[in-house]
MINU-625733 format. One line per field, with one value per residue (C-alpha): residue number from 1; chain; x, y, z. Coordinates in Angstrom, 3 decimals, always signed. Example, Ala and Ser with C-alpha at 12.3 -4.5 7.8 and 13.67 -1.06 7.14 Angstrom:
% residues 2
nr = (1 2)
kette = (A A)
X = (+12.300 +13.670)
Y = (-4.500 -1.060)
Z = (+7.800 +7.140)
This chain:
% residues 410
nr = (1 2 3 4 5 6 7 8 9 10 11 12 13 14 15 16 17 18 19 20 21 22 23 24 25 26 27 28 29 30 31 32 33 34 35 36 37 38 39 40 41 42 43 44 45 46 47 48 49 50 51 52 53 54 55 56 57 58 59 60 61 62 63 64 65 66 67 68 69 70 71 72 73 74 75 76 77 78 79 80 81 82 83 84 85 86 87 88 89 90 91 92 93 94 95 96 97 98 99 100 101 102 103 104 105 106 107 108 109 110 111 112 113 114 115 116 117 118 119 120 121 122 123 124 125 126 127 128 129 130 131 132 133 134 135 136 137 138 139 140 141 142 143 144 145 146 147 148 149 150 151 152 153 154 155 156 157 158 159 160 161 162 163 164 165 166 167 168 169 170 171 172 173 174 175 176 177 178 179 180 181 182 183 184 185 186 187 188 189 190 191 192 193 194 195 196 197 198 199 200 201 202 203 204 205 206 207 208 209 210 211 212 213 214 215 216 217 218 219 220 221 222 223 224 225 226 227 228 229 230 231 232 233 234 235 236 237 238 239 240 241 242 243 244 245 246 247 248 249 250 251 252 253 254 255 256 257 258 259 260 261 262 263 264 265 266 267 268 269 270 271 272 273 274 275 276 277 278 279 280 281 282 283 284 285 286 287 288 289 290 291 292 293 294 295 296 297 298 299 300 301 302 303 304 305 306 307 308 309 310 311 312 313 314 315 316 317 318 319 320 321 322 323 324 325 326 327 328 329 330 331 332 333 334 335 336 337 338 339 340 341 342 343 344 345 346 347 348 349 350 351 352 353 354 355 356 357 358 359 360 361 362 363 364 365 366 367 368 369 370 371 372 373 374 375 376 377 378 379 380 381 382 383 384 385 386 387 388 389 390 391 392 393 394 395 396 397 398 399 400 401 402 403 404 405 406 407 408 409 410)
kette = (A A A A A A A A A A A A A A A A A A A A A A A A A A A A A A A A A A A A A A A A A A A A A A A A A A A A A A A A A A A A A A A A A A A A A A A A A A A A A A A A A A A A A A A A A A A A A A A A A A A A A A A A A A A A A A A A A A A A A A A A A A A A A A A A A A A A A A A A A A A A A A A A A A A A A A A A A A A A A A A A A A A A A A A A A A A A A A A A A A A A A A A A A A A A A A A A A A A A A A A A A A A A A A A A A A A A A A A A A A A A A A A A A A A A A A A A A A A A A A A A A A A A A A A A A A A A A A A A A A A A A A A A A A A A A A A A A A A A A A A A A A A A A A A A A A A A A A A A A A A A A A A A A A A A A A A A A A A A A A A A A A A A A A A A A A A A A A A A A A A A A A A A A A A A A A A A A A A A A A A A A A A A A A A A A A A A A A A A A A A A A A A A A A A A A A A A A A A A A A A A A A A A A A A A A A)
X = (+8.407 +6.431 +3.921 +6.085 +9.504 +12.532 +16.290 +17.737 +14.239 +12.895 +9.562 +8.960 +5.701 +2.397 -0.891 -4.418 -7.385 -10.279 -13.696 -16.899 -20.498 -20.584 -17.324 -15.509 -11.886 -11.608 -7.938 -5.136 -3.602 +0.171 +1.725 +5.309 +7.148 +10.872 +12.734 +14.455 +11.188 +10.361 +8.139 +7.931 +9.561 +7.444 +10.370 +12.328 +9.422 +9.746 +6.622 +8.477 +10.911 +8.066 +6.181 +9.314 +10.173 +6.685 +6.524 +9.955 +9.432 +5.911 +6.616 +10.206 +11.084 +7.702 +5.181 +2.513 -0.221 +0.409 +0.686 -2.641 -4.450 -4.847 -6.662 -5.514 -2.872 -3.607 -0.399 -0.072 +1.368 +2.881 +3.012 +6.545 +5.591 +2.580 +4.547 +7.240 +6.781 +4.893 +6.049 +3.614 +0.664 -2.429 -4.578 -2.706 -1.935 -4.487 -2.918 -3.984 -3.605 -2.614 -4.733 -2.007 -1.706 -2.991 -4.272 -1.116 -0.725 +1.920 -0.423 -3.343 -1.114 +0.105 -3.397 -4.661 -1.844 -2.356 -6.075 -5.380 -3.003 -5.833 -4.786 -7.442 -7.037 -8.392 -8.572 -7.300 -8.606 -11.529 -12.969 -14.898 -18.647 -19.383 -18.165 -15.937 -12.514 -10.662 -9.188 -12.523 -12.911 -9.806 -10.529 -12.585 -12.663 -13.041 -11.750 -13.939 -12.227 -15.076 -14.225 -14.525 -18.225 -21.398 -23.991 -25.903 -22.776 -21.676 -25.036 -24.905 -21.404 -22.169 -25.337 -23.366 -20.621 -22.998 -25.130 -22.182 -20.130 -22.558 -19.857 -17.668 -16.960 -17.051 -14.730 -15.182 -11.785 -10.884 -13.910 -13.282 -16.540 -19.443 -21.645 -19.262 -19.485 -23.298 -23.596 -21.187 -22.951 -26.402 -25.099 -24.127 -20.447 -19.462 -15.921 -14.646 -11.299 -10.354 -9.385 -12.885 -12.345 -8.586 -5.443 -2.383 -0.092 +3.598 +4.868 +8.381 +11.076 +14.703 +15.914 +18.866 +22.091 +22.963 +26.224 +25.776 +28.503 +26.845 +23.584 +25.351 +27.322 +24.032 +22.661 +25.732 +25.649 +21.897 +22.514 +25.328 +24.339 +25.840 +24.439 +22.535 +19.735 +22.083 +24.729 +22.107 +20.905 +24.490 +25.044 +21.939 +22.811 +25.954 +23.880 +21.524 +19.494 +18.708 +18.281 +15.539 +13.794 +13.823 +12.340 +9.618 +8.978 +8.620 +6.192 +4.200 +4.014 +3.014 +0.938 -1.828 +0.384 -0.148 +3.593 +5.667 +8.974 +11.618 +14.935 +16.746 +16.938 +13.174 +12.753 +14.873 +12.935 +9.593 +10.303 +12.237 +14.797 +12.516 +11.028 +14.398 +15.698 +12.686 +13.256 +16.981 +16.303 +13.736 +16.225 +18.963 +16.690 +15.534 +18.918 +20.743 +19.003 +21.571 +21.285 +18.663 +15.910 +16.976 +20.311 +18.568 +16.242 +19.179 +21.029 +18.012 +17.102 +20.645 +20.701 +17.507 +18.589 +21.850 +19.870 +17.639 +20.565 +22.574 +19.636 +20.154 +23.848 +24.990 +27.120 +26.191 +23.871 +21.223 +22.237 +25.734 +24.225 +22.081 +25.092 +27.221 +24.523 +23.808 +27.452 +28.345 +26.766 +28.523 +31.007 +28.143 +26.421 +29.513 +31.443 +34.506 +36.379 +34.979 +38.378 +38.469 +34.922 +35.492 +38.531 +36.118 +33.464 +33.919 +32.874 +33.393 +36.498 +34.321 +32.199 +35.272 +36.737 +33.463 +33.163 +36.752 +37.796 +34.597 +36.247 +34.372 +30.737 +29.542 +31.677 +30.173 +26.661 +27.366 +28.799 +25.841 +23.413 +25.194 +25.257 +21.658 +20.436 +22.226 +20.877 +24.455 +23.445 +26.503 +28.858 +27.276 +29.404 +26.643 +28.928 +30.397 +26.919 +25.855 +28.811 +27.571 +24.170 +22.400 +20.332 +19.103 +15.595 +16.676 +18.412 +15.350 +13.192 +15.495 +15.291 +11.501 +11.416 +13.626 +11.336 +8.391 +10.305 +11.635 +9.305 +10.417 +9.201 +5.720)
Y = (-17.922 -21.120 -22.847 -25.981 -26.193 -26.704 -26.750 -23.723 -22.320 -21.289 -20.182 -16.526 -16.358 -18.187 -17.110 -17.784 -16.920 -14.686 -15.271 -13.283 -14.408 -16.147 -17.939 -15.990 -15.133 -11.649 -11.537 -13.280 -12.660 -12.961 -14.495 -14.563 -17.870 -18.550 -18.765 -21.998 -23.644 -24.979 -23.567 -19.972 -19.723 -17.359 -16.256 -15.153 -13.673 -10.017 -8.456 -5.560 -7.854 -10.182 -7.318 -6.101 -9.600 -10.310 -6.959 -7.293 -10.901 -10.288 -7.121 -7.705 -11.426 -12.626 -11.602 -10.139 -10.225 -13.888 -14.797 -13.147 -14.010 -10.274 -9.817 -7.556 -8.692 -8.308 -7.773 -7.309 -3.964 -3.196 +0.286 +0.799 -0.398 +1.931 +5.046 +4.399 +5.347 +2.603 +2.725 +0.101 +0.358 +1.184 -0.738 -3.975 -3.753 -3.819 -2.656 -4.929 -3.065 -5.478 -5.639 -4.231 -0.954 +1.896 +5.368 +7.343 +10.721 +9.187 +6.366 +8.739 +10.957 +7.940 +6.540 +9.941 +10.183 +6.619 +7.189 +10.363 +8.352 +5.975 +2.947 +0.443 -0.562 -3.399 -3.783 -7.218 -9.594 -7.399 -8.757 -5.837 -6.091 -2.595 +0.009 +1.931 +1.089 +4.398 +3.338 +2.421 +5.817 +5.067 +1.530 +0.028 -3.557 -5.092 -8.633 -10.128 -12.735 -15.191 -17.724 -15.108 -14.423 -16.321 -16.155 -13.441 -11.445 -11.638 -10.312 -7.520 -6.323 -6.423 -4.402 -1.854 -1.566 -1.216 +1.329 +3.593 +2.830 +1.724 +1.333 -1.086 -4.499 -7.212 -10.180 -13.244 -14.839 -18.225 -19.914 -23.602 -25.385 -25.168 -24.141 -21.286 -20.078 -20.221 -18.357 -15.630 -15.183 -15.031 -12.442 -10.128 -10.780 -10.300 -11.730 -15.001 -16.563 -19.737 -23.398 -24.437 -22.512 -22.975 -23.376 -21.176 -22.524 -21.709 -19.722 -20.681 -18.714 -17.669 -14.687 -13.214 -12.791 -9.252 -7.445 -5.633 -3.129 -2.209 -1.454 +0.625 +2.393 +3.148 +4.681 +6.885 +8.017 +8.633 +11.133 +12.923 +16.462 +16.324 +13.001 +13.086 +10.838 +9.379 +8.602 +6.986 +4.736 +3.661 +2.854 +0.706 -1.029 -2.469 -4.539 -7.118 -7.397 -3.687 -3.456 -6.073 -4.766 -1.114 -1.945 -4.068 -1.448 +1.305 -0.738 -1.623 +1.969 +3.230 +0.292 +2.633 +4.084 +2.665 +2.387 +0.246 +1.423 -0.470 +1.136 +1.809 +5.499 +5.446 +3.694 +6.307 +9.114 +7.489 +6.727 +9.852 +10.332 +9.901 +6.616 +5.206 +6.042 +4.260 +1.223 +1.142 +1.359 -1.414 -3.591 -2.913 -3.824 -7.019 -8.324 -8.256 -11.457 -12.340 -9.041 -8.129 -5.718 -3.480 -2.809 -1.936 +0.457 +2.020 +2.706 +4.214 +6.271 +7.646 +8.397 +10.441 +12.134 +13.304 +14.257 +16.615 +18.025 +18.735 +20.635 +23.278 +23.890 +26.196 +24.399 +20.914 +18.982 +16.828 +14.031 +13.935 +13.873 +10.898 +9.023 +9.715 +8.419 +5.315 +4.415 +4.813 +1.371 -0.359 -2.176 -3.952 -4.848 -6.082 -7.547 -5.620 -2.619 +0.610 +1.601 -1.508 -0.939 +2.711 +1.688 -0.174 +2.566 +5.949 +8.536 +12.275 +13.195 +15.094 +11.977 +9.796 +12.317 +12.401 +8.619 +7.822 +10.750 +12.749 +15.724 +18.706 +19.727 +16.331 +14.573 +16.737 +15.968 +12.238 +12.158 +14.200 +11.762 +8.767 +10.327 +11.515 +8.070 +6.548 +9.282 +10.295 +13.913 +14.832 +13.760 +16.050 +19.104 +21.658 +24.769 +23.568 +22.898 +26.392 +27.850 +25.913 +27.528 +24.459 +24.812 +22.015 +22.687 +22.281 +18.983 +17.693 +18.728 +16.912 +13.795 +13.929 +14.374 +11.306 +9.318 +10.167 +9.215 +5.955 +4.918 +2.610 -0.964 -1.272)
Z = (-7.727 -7.365 -5.175 -5.394 -3.706 -5.957 -5.578 -3.774 -3.153 +0.209 +1.604 +0.758 +2.772 +3.056 +1.520 +2.781 +0.530 +1.510 -0.073 -0.471 +0.094 -3.291 -2.387 -5.086 -4.338 -2.813 -1.784 +0.052 +3.440 +3.166 +6.278 +7.485 +7.307 +7.972 +4.665 +5.616 +6.623 +10.057 +12.785 +13.962 +17.395 +19.487 +21.650 +18.567 +16.588 +15.632 +14.151 +12.519 +10.752 +9.736 +8.071 +6.278 +5.073 +3.749 +1.919 +0.361 -0.714 -2.008 -3.975 -5.114 -4.937 -6.229 -8.860 -6.583 -9.248 -9.949 -6.260 -5.455 -8.697 -9.371 -6.058 -3.194 -0.698 +3.022 +5.036 +8.812 +9.908 +13.306 +14.784 +13.457 +9.983 +9.791 +10.618 +8.021 +4.374 +2.484 -1.165 -2.473 -4.842 -2.802 -5.289 -4.563 -0.841 +1.985 +5.239 +8.075 +11.370 +14.121 +17.251 +19.532 +17.590 +19.735 +18.886 +19.640 +17.911 +15.608 +14.591 +13.976 +11.835 +9.855 +9.292 +8.168 +5.641 +4.396 +3.951 +1.965 -0.236 -1.061 +0.989 +2.024 +5.678 +7.771 +11.549 +12.556 +15.253 +16.324 +19.598 +21.103 +21.652 +20.336 +17.844 +20.233 +18.804 +18.247 +14.880 +13.271 +11.528 +9.457 +8.232 +5.430 +6.710 +10.172 +10.639 +13.356 +15.553 +15.095 +17.884 +20.649 +19.902 +20.608 +17.828 +19.660 +20.452 +16.812 +15.638 +18.244 +17.317 +13.594 +14.191 +16.233 +13.627 +10.682 +12.510 +13.224 +10.087 +7.339 +4.676 +6.643 +5.186 +7.829 +7.483 +9.680 +10.290 +11.808 +10.239 +10.934 +10.082 +7.679 +10.605 +11.462 +7.874 +7.868 +11.186 +10.096 +6.770 +8.401 +10.872 +8.022 +7.258 +3.618 +3.638 +5.097 +5.971 +7.817 +7.709 +6.571 +3.355 +2.874 +4.947 +4.413 +1.700 +1.296 -1.667 -2.702 -4.462 -4.371 -2.377 -4.245 -2.267 -1.308 -0.664 +2.634 +1.911 -1.388 +0.405 +3.036 +0.293 -1.420 +1.785 +2.081 -1.534 -1.459 +1.312 -0.495 -1.371 -4.889 -6.152 -9.437 -10.617 -13.251 -10.617 -8.413 -11.240 -11.938 -8.260 -8.121 -11.379 -9.793 -7.367 -8.950 -5.736 -5.674 -9.448 -9.566 -6.496 -7.518 -10.912 -9.355 -6.683 -9.265 -11.345 -8.223 -7.031 -10.478 -11.688 -12.810 -15.538 -18.993 -19.698 -17.309 -15.848 -17.831 -16.847 -13.600 -14.463 -14.944 -11.602 -9.850 -11.501 -10.698 -7.050 -6.133 -3.385 -0.378 -1.566 -2.569 +0.910 +2.405 +0.217 +0.959 +4.695 +4.432 +2.572 +5.108 +7.996 +6.325 +5.169 +8.498 +9.536 +12.175 +14.021 +16.632 +15.714 +18.604 +16.871 +13.629 +15.448 +17.315 +14.062 +12.303 +15.354 +15.625 +11.894 +12.063 +15.310 +13.684 +10.560 +12.546 +14.537 +11.372 +9.882 +12.557 +11.871 +9.035 +6.487 +7.661 +5.368 +6.960 +4.554 +6.066 +9.529 +8.589 +7.204 +10.289 +12.598 +10.529 +9.932 +13.606 +14.126 +11.241 +13.435 +15.218 +11.953 +10.147 +13.108 +11.992 +13.397 +12.041 +10.651 +8.429 +7.224 +6.312 +4.267 +1.966 +1.689 -0.003 +2.570 +2.893 +4.953 +7.421 +7.950 +8.491 +10.939 +12.855 +12.979 +13.884 +16.082 +16.822 +15.096 +13.700 +14.114 +12.802 +15.401 +18.131 +16.872 +16.771 +20.286 +21.517 +19.909 +21.471 +24.938 +24.635 +23.613 +26.590 +28.932 +29.826 +30.258 +32.338 +29.503 +26.912 +26.139 +26.545 +26.343 +23.021 +21.657 +22.699 +20.771 +17.723 +18.232 +19.623 +22.775 +25.022 +23.745 +20.125 +20.903 +22.731 +19.774 +17.321 +19.466 +19.521 +15.738 +15.361 +17.654 +15.436 +12.291 +13.701 +16.546 +19.294 +19.361 +20.909)
């Protein structure tokens, strides 16, 4: 990792410093930048992918403490990103809630959980004239969109915010002149960010190549009912990309411990199954750069839908359901026939039968999930599902659970 470009290095992200009233460094906002350089094309921009890329590059491809000079990192979070598991050290990461995030039940549940886990959260691009924003009770910092306010309006909104939430920190962003800085400071802001203080600067580094099939194999084996921690560590060890990232992730998540995690087995033990699944999913989503986000969401949604359906059938593990749903989209990800892909991946015979021929209970669940997602209600074999012990209400409930786990794009 370097602030200076070198051979075979690309832009990992950009960083823009945040200062306090004494102009001491108080953190950095980490901003998405295309790895190959060049401008961000608005028509192609995907906020979910941008958040994933910044997090992965900052916490696994770079030394986050060095990048941020041992100050916290502010990272933008979309609705989808908030609701997913966030396996990063709460002392290092400040979650910046984007302005288009709304107070849906799923968002409120996620913010409640994140606050209980000790995460510091900031509300981005605040432009209201009062303290009525529904997410204010969950945040520690409000980033005021300075250019939208007159001096009087800025003083009024700061007074309203401090009256209702006395412990809020107020950050004036987009400060472009010395006069802007003086006005914001006089109005009561305690943190400042903008071109007057410093422009974003690129952070360079190398992103290690990754074997897509190894990542997908990892997802399958993680969901096997008989996998051991030792087996999992050996699987990860075969892929340098995952090895480096899991070690860094474990040390980030457990930075408060006096002894660092130094082995892959230790990383697996420290993170646990659920966090490794979250990390693996995040890596999968981020590495398929040439595939649309909609395909990634479809695959994860189908995986969780089949997972919840399989939970309701005796003898069918939810892990196998997850794998069937996820792998049903492999042909689109890999641009290969599914039969050729499965020949390269060790999968359970029941999973292969479900994927290739829709045989067995798993095959029925997969076909049901596909038809349900497409709203082809008339093609669903409702009598067969009833014989398996699945009612229409149970299927609808499983679908709703999957929606909560993997929310649709806002």
